[in-house]
C-alpha positions in Angstrom: 7.3 5.6 -28.9 8.0 4.1 -25.7 5.9 7.0 -24.1 3.3 6.6 -26.4 3.1 2.9 -25.8 3.1 3.1 -21.8 0.0 5.8 -22.4 -1.8 3.5 -24.4 -1.4 0.8 -21.7 -2.2 3.0 -19.1 -5.5 4.1 -20.8 -6.5 0.7 -21.3 -5.3 -1.1 -18.1 -4.4 1.9 -15.8 -5.6 3.0 -12.2 -4.9 5.7 -10.2 -5.0 4.5 -6.5 -4.9 6.7 -3.6 -2.3 5.8 -0.5 -3.6 3.7 1.9 -5.6 1.4 -0.8 -5.9 -2.3 0.5 -5.5 -3.7 -3.0 -6.0 -7.5 -1.7 -5.8 -9.2 1.5 -4.1 -12.4 2.4 -6.6 -15.5 1.6 -8.6 -13.7 -1.0 -9.2 -15.2 -4.3 -7.0 -13.6 -6.9 -7.9 -12.7 -10.3 -5.8 -9.8 -11.4 -2.1 -9.0 -11.1 -0.6 -5.4 -10.8 2.2 -3.5 -12.4 3.6 -0.4 -10.9 4.0 2.7 -13.0 4.3 5.3 -10.1 4.3 5.0 -6.4 4.8 2.4 -3.8 3.0 -0.9 -2.7 3.6 -2.6 0.7 3.5 -6.4 0.5 3.0 -7.9 4.1 1.7 -11.2 5.8 0.3 -12.1 9.0 2.9 -14.0 11.3 1.6 -15.6 14.5 -1.1 -12.7 14.2 1.4 -9.9 13.7 1.7 -8.0 10.4 5.3 -8.4 8.9 6.4 -6.8 6.1 7.8 -8.6 3.3 8.6 -6.4 0.6 7.9 -2.4 -0.4 7.5 -2.4 -4.3 8.2 0.6 -6.6 8.1 1.7 -10.1 8.6 -1.3 -12.6 7.7 -4.0 -10.1 4.9 -6.1 -10.4 2.8 -8.4 -7.9 -0.1 -10.7 -7.7 1.2 -12.8 -10.1 0.9 -16.0 -8.3 -2.8 -16.2 -7.7 -3.2 -16.0 -11.8 -0.3 -18.8 -12.1 -1.6 -21.3 -9.6 -5.3 -20.3 -8.8 -4.8 -20.4 -5.1 -5.9 -17.8 -2.6 -3.7 -14.7 -2.0 -0.6 -15.4 0.0 0.0 -12.0 1.3 -1.8 -8.7 1.4 -0.7 -5.6 -0.8 -1.2 -2.0 0.3 -0.5 1.2 -1.6 1.9 3.3 0.6 1.7 6.4 -1.7 -0.9 7.4 -4.4 -0.2 4.9 -7.1 -0.4 4.4 -11.0 -1.0 1.0 -11.3 -1.5 -1.3 -14.4 -4.1 -3.9 -13.4 -3.8 -7.0 -15.6 -6.6 -9.9 -15.6 -6.2 -13.5 -15.9 -7.3 -13.5 -19.8 -5.0 -10.5 -20.4 -1.9 -11.7 -18.8 -2.4 -15.2 -20.7 -2.4 -13.2 -23.9 0.6 -11.4 -22.8 2.8 -14.2 -22.1 1.7 -16.3 -24.9 2.0 -13.7 -27.5 5.3 -11.9 -26.7 8.5 -13.8 -25.8 10.4 -10.8 -24.5 7.4 -10.1 -21.8 7.7 -14.0 -21.1 11.5 -13.9 -20.4 11.3 -10.5 -18.6 8.7 -12.2 -16.0 10.8 -15.3 -15.6 13.9 -13.4 -15.0 12.0 -11.2 -12.5 10.7 -14.6 -10.7 14.0 -15.6 -10.5 15.0 -12.4 -8.7 12.2 -12.6 -6.6 13.4 -16.2 -5.4 17.0 -14.9 -4.8 15.3 -12.0 -2.7 13.3 -14.4 -0.7 16.1 -16.4 -0.1 18.2 -13.6 1.1 15.6 -12.4 3.5 15.3 -16.0 4.9 19.1 -16.1 5.6 18.7 -12.4 7.6 15.9 -13.6 9.2 18.0 -16.7 10.6 20.4 -14.4 12.0 19.5 -14.8 15.8 21.0 -11.4 16.9 18.3 -8.4 16.7 20.7 -5.9 15.8 22.9 -8.1 13.2 19.6 -9.0 11.6 18.3 -5.2 11.5 21.3 -3.8 10.1 21.8 -6.6 7.5 18.3 -5.6 6.4 19.1 -2.1 6.5 22.4 -2.3 4.3 20.3 -4.3 1.6 17.9 -1.5 1.6 20.6 1.0 1.2 22.1 -1.2 -1.8 18.8 -1.9 -3.5 17.9 1.7 -3.5 21.2 2.5 -4.5 21.8 6.0 -2.9 22.8 7.2 0.2 20.6 9.5 2.2 16.9 9.3 3.2 15.8 5.7 2.4 12.2 5.1 1.3 11.1 3.2 4.2 10.2 4.1 7.7 11.0 2.5 11.1 8.0 0.5 11.2 8.4 -1.1 7.8 12.2 -1.8 8.5 11.0 -3.6 11.7 8.4 -5.8 9.7 11.1 -6.9 7.2 13.7 -7.8 10.2 10.8 -9.5 12.1 11.1 -7.5 15.3 8.9 -5.2 17.4 8.9 -1.7 16.2 9.9 -0.3 19.6 13.1 -2.2 19.8 13.8 -1.6 15.9 13.6 2.1 17.1 15.9 1.6 20.2 18.4 -0.1 17.9 18.3 2.8 15.4 18.6 5.2 17.8 21.9 3.8 19.2 23.0 3.9 15.7 22.1 7.7 15.4 24.2 8.2 18.4 27.2 7.2 16.9 26.1 9.2 13.5 25.6 6.3 11.2 21.9 6.9 10.9 19.5 9.7 11.3 15.6 9.3 12.2 13.3 12.3 10.6 10.2 13.4 12.4 8.1 11.3 10.3 10.4 8.2 11.6 12.2 7.8 8.2 15.6 6.8 8.1 18.5 8.8 6.5 22.0 7.3 6.2 24.6 9.2 7.2 27.5 7.2 6.4 27.5 4.5 4.0 30.9 3.4 4.9 30.1 3.4 8.8 27.2 1.0 7.8 29.4 -1.4 5.6 31.8 -1.6 8.5 29.2 -2.4 11.2 27.8 -4.8 8.9 31.3 -6.6 8.9 31.8 -6.5 12.5 28.1 -7.8 13.3 29.0 -10.8 10.9 32.0 -11.4 13.0 30.5 -11.1 15.9 27.6 -13.7 14.7 30.3 -16.2 13.9 33.0 -15.6 16.7 30.9 -14.1 19.6 31.8 -11.0 21.7 35.6 -10.7 21.7 35.6 -9.0 24.9 
């Protein structure tokens, strides 16, 4: 039944979008929101003229809803990172879904609350002054969110964007972590976690260093 319902939804609202497609840009007027059925979408924003990655969204996530809710221009840019299947919901359909289905409304509110928490966590991470600490904090969060060790679904470039630092600096930090066998960088500049326990220990050390400074 659930699969039939998903198929009906996709036949009515679904679109197959190739990787590298810009769905909307910061400043555009928004008339639609999106729900990811498969694939991955990057949300980014220009900060002092430089593109910064705000989030990497995967199956089950939705985005673009704020322009429908507040009727204001898009606050960020959305681009597919992989070939993606998306449900494209216009303003009228969204309003009908919210008014006619309390379960969808509750799930929507819960996800908005999660988004607010995640935004607060990212703001806290970005307030860490030390670049290494900031990058490792965000790396550890990515591991936690993806709930698995091994290759992460994030590139060096995107991790640098989330940490608010230049790619070259992020790569230098990651290469240092690779030298002590905590991470590994693939040829495609994707990140592999070799030792989750070491990541946790490094994170605790950097948190202590942020509070007390270098001990030696």
